[in-house]
C-alpha positions as CSV (number, residue, x, y, z in Angstrom):
1,M,167.0,102.8,114.4
2,F,170.2,101.4,112.9
3,T,169.9,97.7,113.9
4,R,172.7,95.4,115.1
5,K,172.1,93.2,112.1
6,T,172.8,96.2,109.8
7,W,175.9,97.0,111.8
8,A,177.2,93.5,111.2
9,V,176.5,93.6,107.4
10,L,178.2,97.0,107.0
11,A,181.2,96.0,109.1
12,A,181.5,92.7,107.1
13,A,181.3,94.7,103.9
14,L,184.1,97.0,105.0
15,I,186.5,94.1,105.8
16,G,188.9,93.5,103.0
17,S,188.7,97.0,101.6
18,T,192.0,98.5,100.8
19,A,193.5,101.1,103.1
20,L,193.2,104.7,101.7
21,S,195.8,107.3,102.4
22,G,195.2,111.0,102.5
23,V,196.4,113.6,100.0
24,A,199.2,115.6,101.5
25,S,197.4,118.9,101.0
26,A,194.0,120.3,100.1
27,D,192.2,123.5,99.6
28,T,189.0,122.4,101.2
29,A,188.1,119.5,103.5
30,T,184.5,118.4,104.1
31,M,183.0,117.9,107.5
32,W,179.6,116.5,108.7
33,V,178.1,117.5,112.1
34,R,174.9,116.3,113.7
35,A,172.2,119.1,113.8
36,S,172.2,119.5,117.5
37,G,176.0,120.2,117.5
38,T,176.0,122.6,114.6
39,N,176.1,125.9,116.5
40,A,179.2,124.9,118.5
41,A,180.9,123.3,115.5
42,A,180.3,126.3,113.4
43,H,182.1,128.5,115.9
44,L,185.3,126.3,115.6
45,V,185.1,126.0,111.8
46,D,184.5,129.6,111.3
47,L,187.6,130.4,113.4
48,W,189.7,127.9,111.5
49,N,188.6,129.3,108.2
50,A,189.4,132.8,109.3
51,T,192.9,131.9,110.4
52,H,194.0,129.2,107.8
53,P,194.5,129.1,104.1
54,D,193.0,125.6,103.8
55,K,189.2,125.6,104.5
56,I,186.7,123.3,106.2
57,E,183.3,123.0,104.6
58,L,180.6,122.2,107.2
59,T,177.5,120.1,106.4
60,T,174.7,119.6,108.9
61,I,173.1,116.1,109.2
62,P,169.9,115.4,111.1
63,D,170.6,113.8,114.3
64,N,168.6,110.6,113.6
65,Q,170.3,110.1,110.2
66,M,174.0,110.5,111.2
67,V,174.6,106.9,112.3
68,T,173.1,105.4,109.1
69,K,174.5,108.0,106.8
70,L,178.1,107.5,108.0
71,A,177.9,103.8,108.1
72,T,176.5,103.5,104.5
73,G,178.9,106.2,103.4
74,V,181.9,104.3,104.6
75,Q,180.7,101.2,102.8
76,A,180.3,103.2,99.6
77,R,183.5,105.2,100.1
78,E,181.5,108.4,100.0
79,V,182.5,110.0,103.3
80,P,183.4,113.5,104.5
81,D,187.0,114.2,105.6
82,L,185.9,114.9,109.2
83,V,182.8,113.9,111.2
84,S,181.4,115.2,114.5
85,F,178.8,112.9,116.2
86,D,177.3,111.9,119.4
87,L,180.2,110.3,121.5
88,I,178.1,107.4,122.7
89,Y,178.4,105.8,119.1
90,M,182.2,105.6,119.3
91,P,182.4,102.0,120.4
92,D,180.2,100.8,117.6
93,F,182.0,102.9,114.9
94,M,185.5,101.9,116.1
95,K,184.6,98.2,116.3
96,A,183.1,98.3,112.7
97,G,186.3,99.9,111.4
98,F,184.6,103.1,110.3
99,L,187.3,105.4,111.6
100,V,191.0,106.3,111.1
101,D,193.5,105.4,113.8
102,L,194.8,108.6,115.4
103,T,196.9,107.0,118.2
104,A,200.4,108.2,117.0
105,D,199.1,111.8,116.3
106,L,197.2,112.3,119.5
107,K,199.7,110.6,121.8
108,A,202.3,113.0,120.4
109,D,200.1,116.0,120.9
110,P,200.7,117.7,124.4
111,N,197.2,119.3,124.3
112,Y,195.6,115.8,124.2
113,A,197.0,114.9,127.6
114,S,194.6,117.4,129.3
115,V,191.5,116.4,127.4
116,A,188.8,115.2,129.7
117,Q,189.4,111.5,130.6
118,A,185.9,110.5,129.5
119,Y,186.6,111.6,126.0
120,K,189.8,109.6,126.0
121,D,188.0,106.5,127.3
122,I,185.2,106.5,124.9
123,A,187.4,107.0,121.8
124,T,189.8,104.2,122.6
125,Y,189.3,100.7,121.2
126,E,191.9,97.8,121.7
127,G,194.5,100.3,122.8
128,K,194.1,102.6,119.8
129,I,192.6,106.1,119.7
130,Y,190.1,107.1,117.1
131,G,188.9,110.5,118.0
132,A,189.0,113.5,120.4
133,G,186.5,115.6,122.4
134,F,185.0,118.3,120.2
135,T,181.9,120.1,121.5
136,P,181.1,119.1,125.0
137,D,178.1,119.0,127.3
138,V,178.0,117.6,130.8
139,S,175.4,117.0,133.6
140,I,175.2,119.1,136.7
141,L,172.9,119.7,139.6
142,V,171.0,123.0,139.9
143,W,169.2,124.5,142.9
144,N,166.9,127.5,143.3
145,K,168.4,129.8,145.8
146,D,165.3,131.9,146.4
147,L,163.3,128.8,147.3
148,F,166.1,127.6,149.5
149,K,166.0,130.9,151.4
150,K,162.3,130.9,151.8
151,A,162.5,127.2,153.1
152,G,165.0,128.2,155.8
153,L,168.0,126.6,154.0
154,D,171.3,128.3,153.3
155,P,170.9,129.5,149.7
156,E,174.7,129.2,149.2
157,K,174.8,125.6,150.4
158,P,173.8,123.0,147.7
159,P,173.0,119.4,148.6
160,R,176.2,117.4,148.9
161,T,174.7,113.9,149.0
162,I,171.7,112.0,147.7
163,G,170.2,112.1,151.2
164,E,170.7,115.9,151.4
165,I,168.8,116.2,148.1
166,H,165.9,114.4,149.8
167,E,166.0,116.4,152.9
168,D,166.3,119.8,151.1
169,A,163.4,118.7,148.8
170,K,161.2,118.1,151.9
171,K,161.8,121.6,153.2
172,V,161.2,123.2,149.8
173,R,158.0,121.3,149.3
174,A,156.8,122.5,152.7
175,L,156.4,125.9,151.2
176,G,153.2,124.5,149.8
177,G,151.1,125.2,146.8
178,D,152.7,124.3,143.4
179,V,156.3,124.5,144.7
180,Y,158.0,121.2,144.6
181,G,161.3,120.0,146.0
182,F,162.7,117.9,143.1
183,Y,162.1,117.2,139.5
184,F,163.1,114.6,136.9
185,S,161.6,113.4,133.7
186,G,160.2,110.0,134.6
187,A,159.6,108.7,131.0
188,C,162.9,110.0,129.5
189,P,165.6,107.4,129.1
190,G,168.3,109.8,128.0
191,C,167.5,112.4,130.6
192,N,167.9,109.9,133.4
193,I,171.2,108.3,132.1
194,F,172.5,111.8,131.8
195,T,171.5,113.1,135.3
196,S,170.7,110.1,137.5
197,S,173.4,107.6,136.6
198,P,176.2,109.9,137.7
199,M,174.9,109.9,141.3
200,M,174.9,106.1,141.1
201,V,178.5,106.1,139.8
202,A,179.6,108.6,142.4
203,A,178.3,106.3,145.0
204,G,180.4,103.4,143.7
205,S,178.1,101.7,141.1
206,K,178.9,100.5,137.6
207,I,176.0,101.0,135.3
208,L,176.1,99.3,131.8
209,P,177.9,96.0,130.8
210,A,180.5,96.3,127.9
211,N,179.7,92.6,126.9
212,G,177.6,89.7,127.9
213,N,180.1,88.6,130.5
214,D,180.5,92.0,132.1
215,D,178.6,93.0,135.2
216,A,175.7,95.5,135.1
217,L,174.2,97.7,137.8
218,T,176.7,96.8,140.5
219,G,177.2,98.4,143.8
220,E,174.8,100.1,146.2
221,G,174.6,103.4,144.4
222,V,171.9,102.2,142.0
223,K,169.6,101.2,144.8
224,D,170.5,104.3,146.8
225,V,169.4,106.7,144.0
226,L,166.3,104.6,143.1
227,E,165.2,104.4,146.8
228,A,165.6,108.2,147.2
229,F,163.6,108.9,144.0
230,K,161.0,106.5,145.1
231,A,160.7,108.1,148.5
232,M,160.5,111.6,147.1
233,W,157.8,110.5,144.7
234,N,155.7,108.8,147.5
235,E,156.1,111.9,149.7
236,G,154.7,114.1,147.0
237,L,158.0,116.1,146.6
238,I,157.9,115.6,142.9
239,P,155.1,117.0,140.6
240,K,152.7,114.3,139.3
241,N,153.4,115.3,135.7
242,A,156.9,114.0,136.1
243,Q,155.9,110.4,135.7
244,A,154.8,110.9,132.0
245,D,157.4,113.5,131.1
246,N,159.4,112.1,128.1
247,G,161.8,114.9,128.2
248,A,159.5,117.7,126.9
249,N,159.7,119.4,130.2
250,F,163.2,118.5,131.1
251,T,164.3,122.1,131.3
252,S,161.0,124.0,131.4
253,E,159.9,122.9,134.9
254,F,163.0,124.4,136.6
255,M,162.6,127.6,134.7
256,T,159.2,128.2,136.3
257,G,161.0,129.0,139.6
258,K,158.9,126.3,141.4
259,I,161.4,123.5,141.6
260,G,164.0,123.3,144.4
261,V,166.5,120.9,143.0
262,Q,167.1,119.1,139.6
263,G,169.7,117.3,137.7
264,T,170.2,118.8,134.3
265,G,172.8,119.7,131.6
266,G,175.2,122.6,131.2
267,F,173.1,123.8,128.3
268,L,170.4,124.9,130.8
269,L,172.6,127.8,132.0
270,S,172.3,129.8,128.8
271,E,168.6,129.0,128.6
272,L,168.0,130.2,132.1
273,K,169.9,133.4,131.5
274,K,167.9,134.1,128.4
275,N,164.4,132.9,129.5
276,A,164.4,133.3,133.3
277,P,167.0,136.1,133.9
278,N,165.6,136.9,137.4
279,L,165.9,133.3,138.7
280,D,168.6,133.0,141.2
281,F,170.1,129.5,140.9
282,G,173.3,127.7,141.8
283,V,175.3,124.9,140.1
284,T,177.2,122.0,141.7
285,F,178.3,118.5,140.9
286,L,175.9,115.6,141.0
287,P,176.6,113.9,144.4
288,G,176.8,110.4,145.6
289,A,175.7,108.8,148.9
290,K,178.6,110.3,150.9
291,E,179.9,113.8,151.1
292,G,182.9,114.2,148.7
293,Q,181.5,111.7,146.2
294,A,180.6,113.4,142.8
295,S,180.4,112.5,139.2
296,S,178.8,113.7,135.9
297,F,177.8,112.2,132.5
298,V,180.1,113.6,129.9
299,G,178.1,114.1,126.6
300,G,178.4,116.1,123.5
301,D,180.2,115.3,120.3
302,V,183.6,113.8,119.4
303,V,185.5,114.5,116.2
304,A,186.9,111.7,114.1
305,I,188.1,111.0,110.6
306,P,186.1,108.4,108.6
307,A,187.9,105.6,106.8
308,G,188.2,106.8,103.2
309,S,188.8,110.5,103.9
310,K,190.4,112.1,100.9
311,H,192.2,114.8,102.8
312,L,193.7,112.9,105.7
313,D,196.5,115.3,106.5
314,L,194.3,118.4,106.5
315,A,191.8,116.5,108.7
316,K,194.5,115.6,111.2
317,K,195.7,119.1,111.3
318,F,192.2,120.3,112.2
319,I,191.9,117.8,115.0
320,A,195.2,118.9,116.4
321,W,194.2,122.6,116.1
322,E,190.8,122.1,117.8
323,L,192.6,121.0,120.9
324,T,194.8,124.1,121.1
325,D,194.3,127.0,123.5
326,E,193.3,129.1,120.6
327,A,190.4,126.9,119.5
328,Q,189.3,125.9,123.0
329,L,189.1,129.5,124.3
330,E,188.5,131.7,121.3
331,G,186.3,129.2,119.4
332,L,184.4,127.6,122.4
333,A,184.7,129.5,125.7
334,K,184.3,132.9,124.0
335,N,181.0,131.6,122.7
336,N,179.9,130.2,126.1
337,I,180.7,126.6,125.1
338,L,182.7,124.3,127.3
339,P,186.3,123.4,126.4
340,S,187.0,119.7,126.2
341,R,190.1,120.4,128.3
342,P,188.9,120.9,131.9
343,A,192.2,122.6,132.8
344,L,190.9,125.6,130.8
345,A,187.7,126.0,132.9
346,D,189.2,129.0,134.6
347,N,189.4,131.5,131.8
348,K,188.6,135.1,131.1
349,Y,185.4,134.4,129.3
350,F,183.9,132.3,132.2
351,A,185.4,134.4,135.1
352,A,182.3,136.5,135.4
353,D,180.1,133.5,136.2
354,P,181.4,130.9,138.6
355,R,178.5,128.7,137.7
356,V,180.0,128.2,134.3
357,V,183.4,127.4,135.7
358,T,181.8,124.8,137.9
359,T,180.0,123.3,134.9
360,A,183.3,123.2,132.9
361,K,185.1,121.5,135.8
362,A,182.4,118.8,135.9
363,L,183.9,117.4,132.6
364,G,186.9,116.5,134.6
365,I,185.1,114.3,137.1
366,G,182.7,112.8,134.6
367,Y,182.2,109.4,133.0
368,V,180.6,108.0,129.8
369,P,179.7,104.3,129.5
370,W,181.8,102.4,126.9
371,V,179.2,100.0,125.5
372,Y,177.8,98.7,122.3
373,H,174.1,98.9,121.6
374,F,173.6,101.9,123.9
375,A,170.4,102.7,122.2
376,D,168.9,99.3,123.1
377,M,170.1,99.3,126.6
378,V,169.2,102.9,127.4
379,N,167.8,105.2,124.8
380,S,164.8,103.3,123.4
381,D,161.3,104.0,125.0
382,S,161.2,100.3,126.2
383,S,164.8,100.0,127.3
384,P,165.8,98.1,130.4
385,W,167.1,101.3,131.8
386,I,163.9,103.3,131.7
387,N,161.7,100.3,132.6
388,M,163.9,99.9,135.8
389,F,163.3,103.6,136.7
390,Q,159.6,103.4,136.2
391,R,159.1,100.0,138.0
392,A,161.3,101.1,140.9
393,I,160.0,104.6,141.5
394,F,156.4,104.5,140.4
395,D,155.5,100.9,141.1
396,G,157.8,100.7,144.2
397,D,159.6,97.5,143.3
398,V,163.3,98.6,143.6
399,D,165.0,95.2,144.0
400,G,162.9,93.5,141.2
401,A,163.4,96.4,138.9
402,I,167.2,96.2,139.3
403,A,167.3,92.5,138.9
404,E,165.2,92.5,135.7
405,A,167.2,95.4,134.2
406,R,170.5,93.7,135.0
407,Q,169.5,90.5,133.3
408,K,168.1,92.3,130.1
409,M,171.2,94.5,129.8
410,K,173.5,91.5,129.9
411,E,171.4,89.8,127.2
412,I,171.6,92.9,125.0
413,A,175.4,93.3,125.6
414,G,176.0,89.6,124.6
415,E,174.3,89.9,121.2
């Protein structure tokens, strides 16, 4: 993992470096993309290259190497002209001075105005904008319509509250055997921030602290969700194997057709269509405690320009282009990838499947936590976030779990 000490060393090394200006024109600009985003990025780059005289050369970087490679590259002034990476690292990169300020360009771009607010929030630091949404993903709730029908539930009516998830799960589990009402990956930090935190946020909670003086895990939504999960676990509505699932079964369990309801990501839709074509499922927003409350976790990649880009003008032109209708629809939607502009959710490529339209619209109601040290607070196997989940749900100590996690998150945020 790229430690906080290394961040500090590299950021300090960067201070005092001279500003580098881009060359006005170039034949080829280079771009790095993390491996998990290569497919989506390639569609956009291929479309650009087919329609523009200047080209973009794409290089795939392993996910677990991107942060270190970009940071050390900026220090050595050996960087690509563009970079696409996990949006959650934007605060760290912006604070360290690793990215070019795009404020004037993006504020003048009418397409930027309709980019999902979560992307605007995560790419803004001290009033300046350093990137834009590129290849999105978002969390959603799915339900098995066949199981709902068998359980006497309306297969066209998804759960609209956390409480309804619990009640529907009871009825589905009553079908017996190896059919269960609900599923979540109990040992997967990333899975749970992606699918469970939006329910907390929808119910009015704030999750992570931006600094040591900021509040963490505020509001009743955190407790509401943990209590509901604890109850479903105690009542046997969740398979026992969920407790040790580190994410390996995050998508496969619902594909079996034996899970009633689950929080997941938009990526599951194409997997279900391919691997479980006969499974009749629905898609809705992740709900809060009351009907009408809903949210999502906006994920995926942002695109930015590293400090030291040698083809600055061309890089800026590409970012402006990737926000256009042409790129969003012909590069993304045509290839079953969500646009980063939710207003484009209703398009000819998604029209045949309302579930995809709903998923695309989830971007418009979503959030992403603006924090430093996200990996330490959430993604590590011993993070306060996952420890809270396990202590609350499997050990049954909801209040103690929240209190402990709140304290440890604030300590991390203050470092």
